[in-house]
C-alpha positions as a LaTeX table, in Angstrom:
\begin{tabular}{lrrr}
\hline
Residue & $x$ (\AA) & $y$ (\AA) & $z$ (\AA) \\
\hline
Met1 & 0.00 & 0.00 & 0.00 \\
Lys2 & 1.38 & 3.39 & $-1.02$ \\
Thr3 & 1.48 & 6.21 & 1.50 \\
Ile4 & 0.80 & 9.68 & 0.14 \\
Phe5 & 1.16 & 12.98 & 1.95 \\
Ile6 & $-1.17$ & 15.79 & 0.85 \\
Ser7 & $-0.82$ & 19.27 & 2.28 \\
Ile8 & $-4.04$ & 21.17 & 3.11 \\
Pro9 & $-2.64$ & 24.13 & 5.08 \\
Asn10 & $-5.38$ & 26.74 & 4.67 \\
Ala11 & $-8.91$ & 27.55 & 3.54 \\
Ile12 & $-8.10$ & 28.02 & $-0.16$ \\
Ala13 & $-6.29$ & 24.68 & $-0.34$ \\
His14 & $-9.25$ & 23.05 & 1.39 \\
Arg15 & $-11.70$ & 24.52 & $-1.11$ \\
Asn16 & $-9.60$ & 23.55 & $-4.12$ \\
Tyr17 & $-8.53$ & 20.05 & $-3.07$ \\
Ala18 & $-10.84$ & 18.71 & $-0.34$ \\
Leu19 & $-14.21$ & 20.44 & $-0.09$ \\
Phe20 & $-16.30$ & 18.82 & $-2.79$ \\
Glu21 & $-17.19$ & 15.32 & $-3.92$ \\
Arg22 & $-14.55$ & 13.89 & $-6.26$ \\
Ser23 & $-12.02$ & 16.47 & $-5.16$ \\
Val24 & $-8.37$ & 15.38 & $-5.17$ \\
Leu25 & $-8.47$ & 14.37 & $-1.51$ \\
Asp26 & $-11.79$ & 12.58 & $-1.96$ \\
Leu27 & $-10.38$ & 10.58 & $-4.88$ \\
Leu28 & $-7.31$ & 9.63 & $-2.85$ \\
Ala29 & $-9.45$ & 8.70 & 0.14 \\
Cys30 & $-11.63$ & 6.44 & $-2.02$ \\
Asp31 & $-8.62$ & 4.51 & $-3.27$ \\
Lys32 & $-8.25$ & 1.51 & $-0.95$ \\
Asn33 & $-4.74$ & 0.86 & $-2.24$ \\
Ile34 & $-3.52$ & 4.14 & $-0.78$ \\
Arg35 & $-2.96$ & 5.38 & 2.74 \\
Thr36 & $-3.47$ & 9.15 & 2.60 \\
Val37 & $-1.94$ & 11.37 & 5.27 \\
Val38 & $-3.45$ & 14.86 & 5.31 \\
Leu39 & $-1.07$ & 17.53 & 6.62 \\
Ser40 & $-2.87$ & 20.53 & 8.10 \\
Arg41 & $-1.93$ & 23.34 & 10.47 \\
Arg42 & $-3.15$ & 22.70 & 13.98 \\
Gly43 & $-6.50$ & 24.26 & 14.76 \\
Val44 & $-7.06$ & 25.77 & 11.31 \\
Leu45 & $-9.41$ & 23.25 & 9.66 \\
Pro46 & $-10.32$ & 20.63 & 12.30 \\
Glu47 & $-14.08$ & 20.47 & 11.74 \\
Leu48 & $-13.74$ & 20.69 & 7.95 \\
Leu49 & $-11.40$ & 17.71 & 7.78 \\
Glu50 & $-13.44$ & 15.69 & 10.26 \\
Lys51 & $-15.24$ & 13.74 & 7.52 \\
Phe52 & $-11.91$ & 12.39 & 6.31 \\
Arg53 & $-10.94$ & 11.21 & 9.78 \\
Gln54 & $-13.71$ & 8.65 & 9.44 \\
Arg55 & $-12.07$ & 7.00 & 6.41 \\
Glu56 & $-10.10$ & 3.91 & 7.45 \\
Asn57 & $-7.25$ & 4.64 & 5.00 \\
Val58 & $-6.95$ & 8.37 & 5.83 \\
Val59 & $-4.96$ & 9.96 & 8.64 \\
Val60 & $-5.21$ & 13.66 & 9.47 \\
Glu61 & $-1.98$ & 14.98 & 10.97 \\
Glu62 & $-2.19$ & 18.46 & 12.44 \\
Tyr63 & 1.19 & 20.11 & 12.88 \\
Asp64 & 2.52 & 23.22 & 14.56 \\
Glu65 & 4.19 & 25.81 & 12.39 \\
Ser66 & 7.96 & 25.78 & 12.53 \\
Gln67 & 10.14 & 28.12 & 14.54 \\
Lys68 & 10.19 & 31.87 & 14.11 \\
Lys69 & 12.91 & 33.17 & 11.82 \\
Asn70 & 16.05 & 34.73 & 13.26 \\
Phe71 & 17.93 & 37.63 & 11.65 \\
Ile72 & 20.15 & 35.43 & 9.49 \\
Gln73 & 17.18 & 33.42 & 8.24 \\
Arg74 & 15.22 & 36.58 & 7.41 \\
Ala75 & 18.22 & 38.01 & 5.58 \\
Phe76 & 18.67 & 34.80 & 3.60 \\
Ile77 & 15.01 & 34.74 & 2.55 \\
Phe78 & 15.39 & 38.37 & 1.44 \\
Phe79 & 18.43 & 37.36 & $-0.60$ \\
Tyr80 & 17.00 & 34.40 & $-2.47$ \\
Ser81 & 13.55 & 35.93 & $-2.99$ \\
Tyr82 & 15.03 & 38.66 & $-5.20$ \\
Leu83 & 17.03 & 36.37 & $-7.44$ \\
Ile84 & 14.27 & 37.13 & $-9.93$ \\
Phe85 & 12.97 & 40.62 & $-10.70$ \\
Thr86 & 9.67 & 40.79 & $-12.54$ \\
Pro87 & 7.22 & 43.70 & $-12.86$ \\
Thr88 & 5.51 & 42.24 & $-9.79$ \\
Thr89 & 8.68 & 42.09 & $-7.69$ \\
Lys90 & 9.55 & 45.59 & $-8.89$ \\
Leu91 & 6.23 & 46.83 & $-7.53$ \\
Val92 & 6.61 & 44.90 & $-4.27$ \\
Ser93 & 10.18 & 46.22 & $-3.91$ \\
Ser94 & 9.30 & 49.85 & $-4.46$ \\
Tyr95 & 5.85 & 51.14 & $-3.64$ \\
Gly96 & 4.56 & 47.90 & $-2.19$ \\
Val97 & 1.13 & 46.41 & $-2.88$ \\
Arg98 & $-0.81$ & 47.35 & 0.25 \\
Ser99 & $-2.48$ & 50.74 & 0.11 \\
Asp100 & $-3.05$ & 50.81 & 3.85 \\
Arg101 & 0.72 & 50.80 & 4.32 \\
Pro102 & 1.90 & 53.35 & 1.75 \\
Arg103 & 5.61 & 53.34 & 1.05 \\
Pro104 & 7.02 & 56.26 & $-0.96$ \\
Leu105 & 9.83 & 55.12 & $-3.21$ \\
Met106 & 12.32 & 57.54 & $-1.62$ \\
Arg107 & 12.15 & 55.54 & 1.61 \\
Phe108 & 13.45 & 52.39 & $-0.02$ \\
Trp109 & 17.17 & 52.51 & 0.52 \\
Asn110 & 17.47 & 48.77 & $-0.22$ \\
Tyr111 & 15.95 & 48.94 & $-3.71$ \\
Pro112 & 19.42 & 49.03 & $-5.39$ \\
Ile113 & 20.40 & 45.98 & $-3.36$ \\
Lys114 & 17.41 & 44.07 & $-4.73$ \\
Leu115 & 18.31 & 45.12 & $-8.27$ \\
Phe116 & 21.90 & 43.95 & $-7.75$ \\
Ile117 & 20.75 & 40.58 & $-6.38$ \\
Ala118 & 18.45 & 40.00 & $-9.36$ \\
Asn119 & 20.51 & 41.43 & $-12.21$ \\
Val120 & 23.93 & 40.18 & $-11.11$ \\
Leu121 & 23.61 & 37.25 & $-8.72$ \\
Gly122 & 20.31 & 36.09 & $-10.22$ \\
Glu123 & 22.06 & 35.54 & $-13.55$ \\
Ser124 & 24.20 & 32.79 & $-12.01$ \\
Glu125 & 22.78 & 29.32 & $-12.44$ \\
Tyr126 & 25.26 & 28.06 & $-9.83$ \\
Ile127 & 23.90 & 30.44 & $-7.18$ \\
Lys128 & 20.26 & 29.60 & $-7.87$ \\
Glu129 & 20.59 & 25.89 & $-8.50$ \\
Ser130 & 23.36 & 24.86 & $-6.14$ \\
Leu131 & 24.49 & 27.47 & $-3.62$ \\
Val132 & 21.09 & 28.66 & $-2.40$ \\
Pro133 & 19.66 & 25.16 & $-1.72$ \\
Arg134 & 22.84 & 24.19 & 0.16 \\
Leu135 & 22.80 & 27.35 & 2.24 \\
Tyr136 & 19.11 & 26.85 & 2.94 \\
Ala137 & 19.78 & 23.42 & 4.40 \\
Leu138 & 22.50 & 24.90 & 6.64 \\
Ile139 & 20.57 & 27.98 & 7.77 \\
Phe140 & 17.24 & 26.18 & 8.30 \\
Asn141 & 18.69 & 23.07 & 9.92 \\
Lys142 & 16.09 & 22.24 & 12.58 \\
Arg143 & 13.97 & 20.07 & 10.23 \\
Pro144 & 10.70 & 20.53 & 12.18 \\
Tyr145 & 8.73 & 17.95 & 10.16 \\
Tyr146 & 11.31 & 15.17 & 10.16 \\
Tyr147 & 9.19 & 13.16 & 12.60 \\
Leu148 & 6.25 & 12.93 & 10.17 \\
Phe149 & 8.43 & 11.39 & 7.47 \\
Asp150 & 9.89 & 8.91 & 9.95 \\
Lys151 & 6.46 & 8.03 & 11.27 \\
Tyr152 & 4.75 & 7.35 & 7.91 \\
Asn153 & 7.58 & 6.80 & 5.42 \\
Pro154 & 5.66 & 8.36 & 2.49 \\
Asp155 & 6.10 & 7.25 & $-1.11$ \\
Val156 & 4.84 & 10.55 & $-2.56$ \\
Val157 & 4.41 & 14.04 & $-1.13$ \\
Phe158 & 1.80 & 16.22 & $-2.86$ \\
Leu159 & 2.09 & 19.91 & $-1.98$ \\
Thr160 & $-0.74$ & 22.24 & $-2.92$ \\
Asn161 & 1.24 & 25.50 & $-2.74$ \\
Ile162 & 5.00 & 25.22 & $-3.01$ \\
Cys163 & 5.35 & 29.00 & $-2.79$ \\
Thr164 & 4.42 & 29.28 & 0.89 \\
Trp165 & 7.04 & 29.52 & 3.64 \\
Pro166 & 7.29 & 27.70 & 5.96 \\
Leu167 & 4.44 & 25.23 & 5.32 \\
Asp168 & 4.75 & 23.54 & 1.94 \\
Leu169 & 8.29 & 24.71 & 1.26 \\
Glu170 & 9.50 & 23.10 & 4.49 \\
Phe171 & 7.78 & 19.83 & 3.58 \\
Leu172 & 9.35 & 20.00 & 0.13 \\
Val173 & 12.81 & 20.46 & 1.64 \\
Glu174 & 12.33 & 17.53 & 4.01 \\
Ala175 & 11.12 & 15.32 & 1.17 \\
Lys176 & 14.24 & 16.23 & $-0.82$ \\
Leu177 & 16.47 & 15.36 & 2.12 \\
Lys178 & 14.68 & 12.02 & 2.51 \\
Ser179 & 14.70 & 11.30 & $-1.27$ \\
Val180 & 10.90 & 11.09 & $-1.38$ \\
Arg181 & 9.16 & 11.75 & $-4.70$ \\
Thr182 & 7.37 & 15.13 & $-4.78$ \\
Val183 & 4.50 & 16.58 & $-6.79$ \\
Gly184 & 3.61 & 20.24 & $-6.38$ \\
Met185 & 1.23 & 22.96 & $-7.44$ \\
Val186 & 0.81 & 26.68 & $-6.80$ \\
Ala187 & $-2.30$ & 28.06 & $-5.13$ \\
Asn188 & $-3.16$ & 30.63 & $-7.77$ \\
Trp189 & $-2.18$ & 31.83 & $-11.23$ \\
Asp190 & $-0.27$ & 34.88 & $-9.95$ \\
His191 & 2.33 & 33.28 & $-7.64$ \\
Leu192 & 5.37 & 32.18 & $-9.64$ \\
Ser193 & 6.27 & 35.70 & $-10.77$ \\
Lys194 & 6.41 & 37.12 & $-7.23$ \\
Tyr195 & 9.73 & 35.77 & $-5.91$ \\
Tyr196 & 12.23 & 32.99 & $-6.40$ \\
Val197 & 11.46 & 29.59 & $-4.83$ \\
Pro198 & 14.73 & 27.78 & $-4.04$ \\
Phe199 & 13.42 & 24.21 & $-4.30$ \\
Arg200 & 11.39 & 22.47 & $-6.99$ \\
Pro201 & 9.22 & 19.36 & $-6.80$ \\
Asp202 & 10.01 & 16.47 & $-9.11$ \\
Lys203 & 6.82 & 17.23 & $-10.99$ \\
Leu204 & 4.99 & 20.57 & $-11.15$ \\
Leu205 & 1.29 & 20.49 & $-12.00$ \\
Val206 & $-0.08$ & 23.76 & $-13.37$ \\
Trp207 & $-3.48$ & 25.06 & $-14.34$ \\
Ser208 & $-2.53$ & 26.33 & $-17.78$ \\
Asn209 & 0.14 & 27.60 & $-20.17$ \\
Pro210 & 0.82 & 31.02 & $-18.54$ \\
Ile211 & 1.74 & 29.34 & $-15.24$ \\
Lys212 & 3.90 & 26.88 & $-17.15$ \\
Asp213 & 5.63 & 29.76 & $-18.95$ \\
Glu214 & 6.35 & 31.56 & $-15.66$ \\
Ala215 & 7.72 & 28.35 & $-14.14$ \\
Leu216 & 10.11 & 28.03 & $-17.09$ \\
Lys217 & 11.06 & 31.70 & $-17.26$ \\
Tyr218 & 11.40 & 32.60 & $-13.59$ \\
Gln219 & 11.79 & 29.40 & $-11.58$ \\
Gly220 & 14.15 & 27.28 & $-13.67$ \\
Tyr221 & 11.84 & 24.32 & $-14.39$ \\
Lys222 & 12.34 & 22.05 & $-17.37$ \\
Lys223 & 9.45 & 21.38 & $-19.77$ \\
Glu224 & 9.49 & 17.65 & $-19.11$ \\
Asn225 & 8.82 & 18.25 & $-15.40$ \\
Ile226 & 5.64 & 20.28 & $-15.91$ \\
Lys227 & 2.14 & 18.95 & $-16.60$ \\
Ile228 & $-0.93$ & 21.04 & $-17.42$ \\
Val229 & $-3.92$ & 19.67 & $-15.48$ \\
Gly230 & $-6.39$ & 22.58 & $-15.20$ \\
Ala231 & $-7.60$ & 24.41 & $-12.11$ \\
Pro232 & $-9.17$ & 21.97 & $-9.60$ \\
His233 & $-11.77$ & 24.37 & $-8.22$ \\
Thr234 & $-13.43$ & 24.81 & $-11.62$ \\
Asp235 & $-14.74$ & 21.25 & $-11.21$ \\
Phe236 & $-16.78$ & 22.58 & $-8.30$ \\
Phe237 & $-17.69$ & 25.91 & $-9.88$ \\
Leu238 & $-19.08$ & 24.27 & $-13.03$ \\
Asp239 & $-21.24$ & 21.71 & $-11.22$ \\
Lys240 & $-24.78$ & 22.83 & $-12.09$ \\
Asn241 & $-26.07$ & 21.30 & $-8.86$ \\
Asn242 & $-24.25$ & 24.07 & $-6.98$ \\
Val243 & $-26.19$ & 26.87 & $-8.65$ \\
Val244 & $-29.59$ & 27.97 & $-7.35$ \\
Ser245 & $-32.24$ & 29.50 & $-9.58$ \\
Arg246 & $-32.18$ & 33.23 & $-10.31$ \\
Ser247 & $-35.47$ & 33.64 & $-8.47$ \\
Glu248 & $-34.17$ & 31.84 & $-5.37$ \\
Phe249 & $-30.98$ & 33.86 & $-5.35$ \\
Leu250 & $-32.77$ & 37.20 & $-5.69$ \\
Thr251 & $-35.12$ & 36.22 & $-2.88$ \\
Lys252 & $-32.17$ & 35.36 & $-0.67$ \\
Val253 & $-30.56$ & 38.77 & $-1.16$ \\
Asn254 & $-33.94$ & 40.51 & $-0.84$ \\
Phe255 & $-33.95$ & 42.09 & $-4.28$ \\
Pro256 & $-36.91$ & 42.41 & $-6.71$ \\
Gln257 & $-37.24$ & 39.61 & $-9.26$ \\
Asp258 & $-36.50$ & 41.91 & $-12.21$ \\
Ser259 & $-33.20$ & 43.13 & $-10.74$ \\
Lys260 & $-29.98$ & 43.47 & $-12.66$ \\
Leu261 & $-26.94$ & 42.76 & $-10.48$ \\
Ile262 & $-23.49$ & 44.25 & $-10.15$ \\
Thr263 & $-21.28$ & 42.15 & $-7.89$ \\
Phe264 & $-18.57$ & 44.37 & $-6.45$ \\
Cys265 & $-15.58$ & 42.46 & $-5.04$ \\
Ser266 & $-13.37$ & 44.69 & $-2.93$ \\
Gln267 & $-9.61$ & 44.29 & $-2.71$ \\
Gly268 & $-9.27$ & 44.91 & 1.01 \\
Pro269 & $-5.98$ & 46.47 & 2.10 \\
Tyr270 & $-4.79$ & 46.64 & $-1.50$ \\
Ser271 & $-7.38$ & 49.24 & $-2.53$ \\
Leu272 & $-8.87$ & 51.72 & $-0.09$ \\
Asp273 & $-11.64$ & 53.40 & $-2.06$ \\
Gly274 & $-14.23$ & 50.72 & $-2.72$ \\
Pro275 & $-16.94$ & 52.64 & $-0.82$ \\
Asp276 & $-16.49$ & 55.53 & $-3.27$ \\
Leu277 & $-17.24$ & 53.18 & $-6.18$ \\
Val278 & $-20.39$ & 51.94 & $-4.46$ \\
Gln279 & $-21.53$ & 55.49 & $-3.78$ \\
Met280 & $-20.92$ & 56.49 & $-7.39$ \\
Ile281 & $-23.13$ & 53.69 & $-8.66$ \\
Leu282 & $-25.90$ & 54.51 & $-6.20$ \\
Asn283 & $-25.73$ & 58.15 & $-7.28$ \\
Trp284 & $-25.94$ & 57.17 & $-10.94$ \\
Ile285 & $-28.98$ & 55.00 & $-10.27$ \\
Lys286 & $-30.66$ & 57.85 & $-8.39$ \\
Ala287 & $-29.87$ & 60.31 & $-11.19$ \\
Gly288 & $-31.23$ & 57.98 & $-13.86$ \\
Asp289 & $-27.83$ & 57.38 & $-15.49$ \\
Leu290 & $-28.18$ & 53.67 & $-14.69$ \\
Pro291 & $-31.37$ & 51.55 & $-14.64$ \\
Lys292 & $-33.64$ & 51.80 & $-11.60$ \\
Asn293 & $-33.71$ & 48.01 & $-11.31$ \\
Leu294 & $-29.94$ & 47.81 & $-10.86$ \\
Arg295 & $-28.75$ & 46.43 & $-7.52$ \\
Leu296 & $-25.34$ & 45.92 & $-5.91$ \\
Ile297 & $-23.92$ & 42.93 & $-4.08$ \\
Ile298 & $-20.85$ & 43.96 & $-2.09$ \\
Arg299 & $-18.39$ & 41.18 & $-1.37$ \\
Pro300 & $-15.80$ & 42.57 & 1.10 \\
His301 & $-12.32$ & 41.12 & 0.77 \\
Pro302 & $-12.23$ & 38.15 & 3.20 \\
His303 & $-8.80$ & 38.99 & 4.60 \\
Gly304 & $-9.11$ & 42.73 & 5.05 \\
Leu305 & $-9.12$ & 43.95 & 8.65 \\
Asn306 & $-12.27$ & 46.00 & 9.27 \\
Glu307 & $-13.18$ & 45.54 & 5.62 \\
Val308 & $-16.86$ & 44.91 & 6.34 \\
Lys309 & $-17.04$ & 48.08 & 8.45 \\
Lys310 & $-16.13$ & 50.18 & 5.42 \\
Tyr311 & $-19.39$ & 49.17 & 3.78 \\
Leu312 & $-21.76$ & 49.28 & 6.77 \\
Pro313 & $-23.01$ & 52.79 & 5.81 \\
Phe314 & $-24.69$ & 51.10 & 2.81 \\
Lys315 & $-26.34$ & 48.36 & 4.87 \\
Glu316 & $-29.73$ & 50.07 & 5.08 \\
Ser317 & $-29.93$ & 50.80 & 1.37 \\
Ser318 & $-32.54$ & 48.72 & $-0.45$ \\
Phe319 & $-30.20$ & 48.77 & $-3.45$ \\
Val320 & $-27.35$ & 47.01 & $-1.63$ \\
Tyr321 & $-26.69$ & 43.55 & $-0.22$ \\
Ile322 & $-23.48$ & 43.04 & 1.78 \\
Asp323 & $-22.21$ & 39.48 & 1.42 \\
Thr324 & $-20.40$ & 38.62 & 4.66 \\
Leu325 & $-20.41$ & 34.86 & 5.15 \\
Glu326 & $-17.56$ & 33.65 & 7.34 \\
Lys327 & $-15.51$ & 30.42 & 7.30 \\
Leu328 & $-13.88$ & 30.68 & 3.91 \\
Ser329 & $-13.44$ & 26.95 & 3.40 \\
Ser330 & $-16.95$ & 25.89 & 4.42 \\
Met331 & $-19.40$ & 24.50 & 1.90 \\
Pro332 & $-21.97$ & 27.31 & 2.51 \\
Tyr333 & $-19.30$ & 29.93 & 1.82 \\
Ala334 & $-18.13$ & 28.19 & $-1.37$ \\
Leu335 & $-21.69$ & 27.71 & $-2.66$ \\
Asn336 & $-22.49$ & 31.32 & $-1.91$ \\
Phe337 & $-19.39$ & 32.52 & $-3.75$ \\
Val338 & $-20.30$ & 30.46 & $-6.81$ \\
Asn339 & $-23.81$ & 31.92 & $-6.89$ \\
Val340 & $-22.68$ & 35.49 & $-6.28$ \\
Leu341 & $-20.49$ & 35.24 & $-9.39$ \\
Tyr342 & $-22.89$ & 33.17 & $-11.45$ \\
His343 & $-25.87$ & 35.50 & $-11.01$ \\
Ala344 & $-23.92$ & 38.71 & $-11.54$ \\
Asp345 & $-24.75$ & 40.66 & $-14.67$ \\
Ile346 & $-21.47$ & 42.53 & $-14.22$ \\
Val347 & $-18.53$ & 41.89 & $-11.90$ \\
Leu348 & $-16.78$ & 45.04 & $-10.70$ \\
Thr349 & $-13.43$ & 44.99 & $-8.92$ \\
Thr350 & $-10.01$ & 46.64 & $-8.89$ \\
Tyr351 & $-6.91$ & 44.57 & $-9.71$ \\
Ser352 & $-8.15$ & 41.41 & $-8.00$ \\
Thr353 & $-7.83$ & 37.86 & $-9.33$ \\
Ile354 & $-11.65$ & 37.84 & $-9.12$ \\
Ala355 & $-11.46$ & 39.48 & $-12.54$ \\
Ala356 & $-10.27$ & 36.15 & $-13.94$ \\
Asp357 & $-12.66$ & 34.07 & $-11.79$ \\
Ala358 & $-15.61$ & 35.90 & $-13.35$ \\
Thr359 & $-14.69$ & 34.53 & $-16.77$ \\
Ile360 & $-15.46$ & 31.01 & $-15.55$ \\
Phe361 & $-19.13$ & 31.99 & $-15.85$ \\
Asp362 & $-18.57$ & 34.33 & $-18.82$ \\
Arg363 & $-19.49$ & 37.40 & $-16.78$ \\
Pro364 & $-18.64$ & 40.88 & $-18.11$ \\
Thr365 & $-16.02$ & 42.37 & $-15.83$ \\
Val366 & $-14.88$ & 45.92 & $-15.17$ \\
Ile367 & $-11.74$ & 46.95 & $-13.31$ \\
Ala368 & $-11.93$ & 50.38 & $-11.68$ \\
Ser369 & $-8.38$ & 51.63 & $-12.17$ \\
Phe370 & $-8.76$ & 54.85 & $-10.20$ \\
Asp371 & $-9.10$ & 55.92 & $-6.58$ \\
Gly372 & $-12.76$ & 56.76 & $-6.25$ \\
Tyr373 & $-13.28$ & 60.45 & $-5.54$ \\
Lys374 & $-9.66$ & 60.88 & $-4.46$ \\
Asn375 & $-6.41$ & 61.63 & $-6.23$ \\
Arg376 & $-3.94$ & 59.45 & $-4.37$ \\
Pro377 & $-0.17$ & 59.50 & $-4.95$ \\
Ile378 & 1.07 & 56.60 & $-7.04$ \\
Phe379 & 2.59 & 54.78 & $-4.04$ \\
Gln380 & $-0.93$ & 54.47 & $-2.57$ \\
Ser381 & $-3.01$ & 54.42 & $-5.74$ \\
Val382 & $-4.71$ & 51.35 & $-7.11$ \\
Arg383 & $-3.33$ & 52.36 & $-10.52$ \\
Arg384 & 0.09 & 50.92 & $-9.67$ \\
His385 & $-1.39$ & 47.41 & $-9.52$ \\
Arg386 & $-1.72$ & 47.41 & $-13.28$ \\
Asn387 & 2.02 & 46.68 & $-13.25$ \\
Phe388 & 1.50 & 43.18 & $-11.82$ \\
Thr389 & 3.07 & 40.65 & $-14.17$ \\
His390 & $-0.07$ & 38.50 & $-14.27$ \\
Phe391 & $-2.36$ & 41.45 & $-15.03$ \\
Gln392 & $-0.14$ & 42.71 & $-17.82$ \\
His393 & $-0.70$ & 39.32 & $-19.42$ \\
Ile394 & $-4.47$ & 38.94 & $-19.03$ \\
Leu395 & $-5.34$ & 42.51 & $-20.01$ \\
Lys396 & $-3.91$ & 41.86 & $-23.47$ \\
Phe397 & $-6.91$ & 39.65 & $-24.26$ \\
Gly398 & $-9.41$ & 42.52 & $-24.33$ \\
Ala399 & $-11.75$ & 40.44 & $-22.16$ \\
Ile400 & $-11.89$ & 42.88 & $-19.23$ \\
Ser401 & $-12.85$ & 46.53 & $-19.40$ \\
Val402 & $-10.46$ & 48.87 & $-17.53$ \\
Ala403 & $-12.02$ & 52.15 & $-16.41$ \\
Glu404 & $-9.49$ & 54.90 & $-15.69$ \\
Ser405 & $-12.06$ & 57.43 & $-14.42$ \\
Pro406 & $-15.65$ & 57.67 & $-13.12$ \\
Lys407 & $-16.78$ & 58.65 & $-16.61$ \\
Gln408 & $-15.22$ & 55.53 & $-18.13$ \\
Leu409 & $-16.69$ & 53.37 & $-15.36$ \\
Leu410 & $-20.20$ & 54.63 & $-16.04$ \\
Glu411 & $-19.74$ & 54.08 & $-19.76$ \\
Ser412 & $-18.47$ & 50.51 & $-19.27$ \\
Leu413 & $-21.39$ & 49.62 & $-16.99$ \\
Lys414 & $-23.89$ & 51.02 & $-19.52$ \\
Ile415 & $-22.34$ & 49.09 & $-22.39$ \\
Tyr416 & $-22.28$ & 45.74 & $-20.57$ \\
Leu417 & $-25.82$ & 46.14 & $-19.22$ \\
Ala418 & $-27.08$ & 46.82 & $-22.73$ \\
Ser419 & $-24.89$ & 44.21 & $-24.45$ \\
Pro420 & $-23.67$ & 41.49 & $-22.07$ \\
Glu421 & $-22.39$ & 39.49 & $-25.04$ \\
Lys422 & $-19.75$ & 42.16 & $-25.74$ \\
Asp423 & $-16.21$ & 40.74 & $-25.38$ \\
Arg424 & $-17.62$ & 37.21 & $-24.90$ \\
Glu425 & $-15.23$ & 35.61 & $-27.35$ \\
Asn426 & $-12.28$ & 37.24 & $-25.59$ \\
Arg427 & $-13.58$ & 36.18 & $-22.17$ \\
Leu428 & $-13.79$ & 32.55 & $-23.27$ \\
Lys429 & $-10.23$ & 32.72 & $-24.59$ \\
Leu430 & $-9.03$ & 34.27 & $-21.34$ \\
Arg431 & $-10.70$ & 31.71 & $-19.08$ \\
Glu432 & $-9.05$ & 28.89 & $-21.01$ \\
Glu433 & $-5.73$ & 30.73 & $-20.84$ \\
Val434 & $-5.91$ & 31.09 & $-17.05$ \\
Phe435 & $-7.78$ & 27.99 & $-15.87$ \\
Gly436 & $-6.99$ & 25.38 & $-18.51$ \\
Tyr437 & $-9.59$ & 22.65 & $-18.99$ \\
Phe438 & $-13.35$ & 22.97 & $-18.43$ \\
Asp439 & $-14.50$ & 19.36 & $-18.59$ \\
Arg440 & $-14.78$ & 18.97 & $-14.78$ \\
Gln441 & $-11.99$ & 16.36 & $-14.86$ \\
Asn442 & $-9.17$ & 18.50 & $-13.45$ \\
Ser443 & $-9.16$ & 16.89 & $-10.00$ \\
Gly444 & $-9.02$ & 13.50 & $-11.68$ \\
Arg445 & $-6.00$ & 14.58 & $-13.73$ \\
Ile446 & $-4.20$ & 15.73 & $-10.58$ \\
Tyr447 & $-5.02$ & 12.45 & $-8.81$ \\
Lys448 & $-3.60$ & 10.46 & $-11.72$ \\
Glu449 & $-0.43$ & 12.55 & $-11.89$ \\
Ile450 & 0.17 & 12.07 & $-8.15$ \\
Leu451 & 0.06 & 8.30 & $-8.65$ \\
Asn452 & 1.91 & 8.26 & $-11.95$ \\
Asp453 & 5.58 & 7.50 & $-11.39$ \\
\hline
\end{tabular}
């Protein structure tokens, strides 16, 4: 009997790999020839993984996160992270990505150091391929998860997000030291261009070609070690049994049955002026610039501190529904998210990956690339997020409308409400580009690749 480790460290991994029937974990758990050991952070997902504890060939191992980093370890992570320098790392290195912690460029004395690391040291294959992994093993020498490998002696380790430190990266390192076969993925389509990852699994499974291209360009993978399998969560999103009727959904959110819906997905600490966008739309409805039957669903960013509070002034409006379900990895939350996207007539956001998620259901999407009623400096403005490597790629498709001003936002909303089919062909191309396959067999492909030696 083979023993397989699968890492489910957080809510997103749980949704993508464990939540639904015939998910990757469910397929592994149903295979009586496999002993599956689920690795999860202690106290994070206990009740959600409970159903798998009942399977006779499944073990759930909760672990404590490894030790805090000392100065040398922090300095070393700084060093190897900037061995690549993409438009995304340039943004992170200069102005930063969080608008609630603005960082004027003049304050960044270490920016030249980052450029030197990337443009000089990052050009050395020896440094990236040999020196950094060796130094890592010396600097992070405590091996906090050694005991799990000794206890279960796994044949394969499947890691759902190799870009996270410590979590999956620490498991990957231990597997390398123990000569255990590894299969890895990244949690989202925007991760491999952010920073250098000093270890690689034996096989990298990716959603689609852009992730494959970034793995080749930035992370040093070889083509023969990469397999395109599609995004696992689309299996769940595209299950028609998960979608309620339009009438039922409108009743749930307390909107009239003839309502048109804009789903606004905020970007939390990365964009501060979402309430301004909501107020603009309400003003346009009141003035007759937008239809009277138009309603807004506000989906606050799930990780933003006090994010819901920003939108409470709109709570009493009959034109607004604030979507605030908790427990990100729960089935009610996932079903709600699917229906909020599915029933939207337009999805409005800033530079959030939600813009790509909306294409799964072919929903017209608008990015508000301005700071509401304010004129923020570039180091705090949402406009700088257009420089993300992954957004530079997807905007080329012409599938998403980018509004640079309130006037352009109003015009985009009018156009899509009148002609929702506009840009459909481009949206369908983009969704395939980002998410890969749409036959609801992606989890099955991942399961097969884990077992395929």
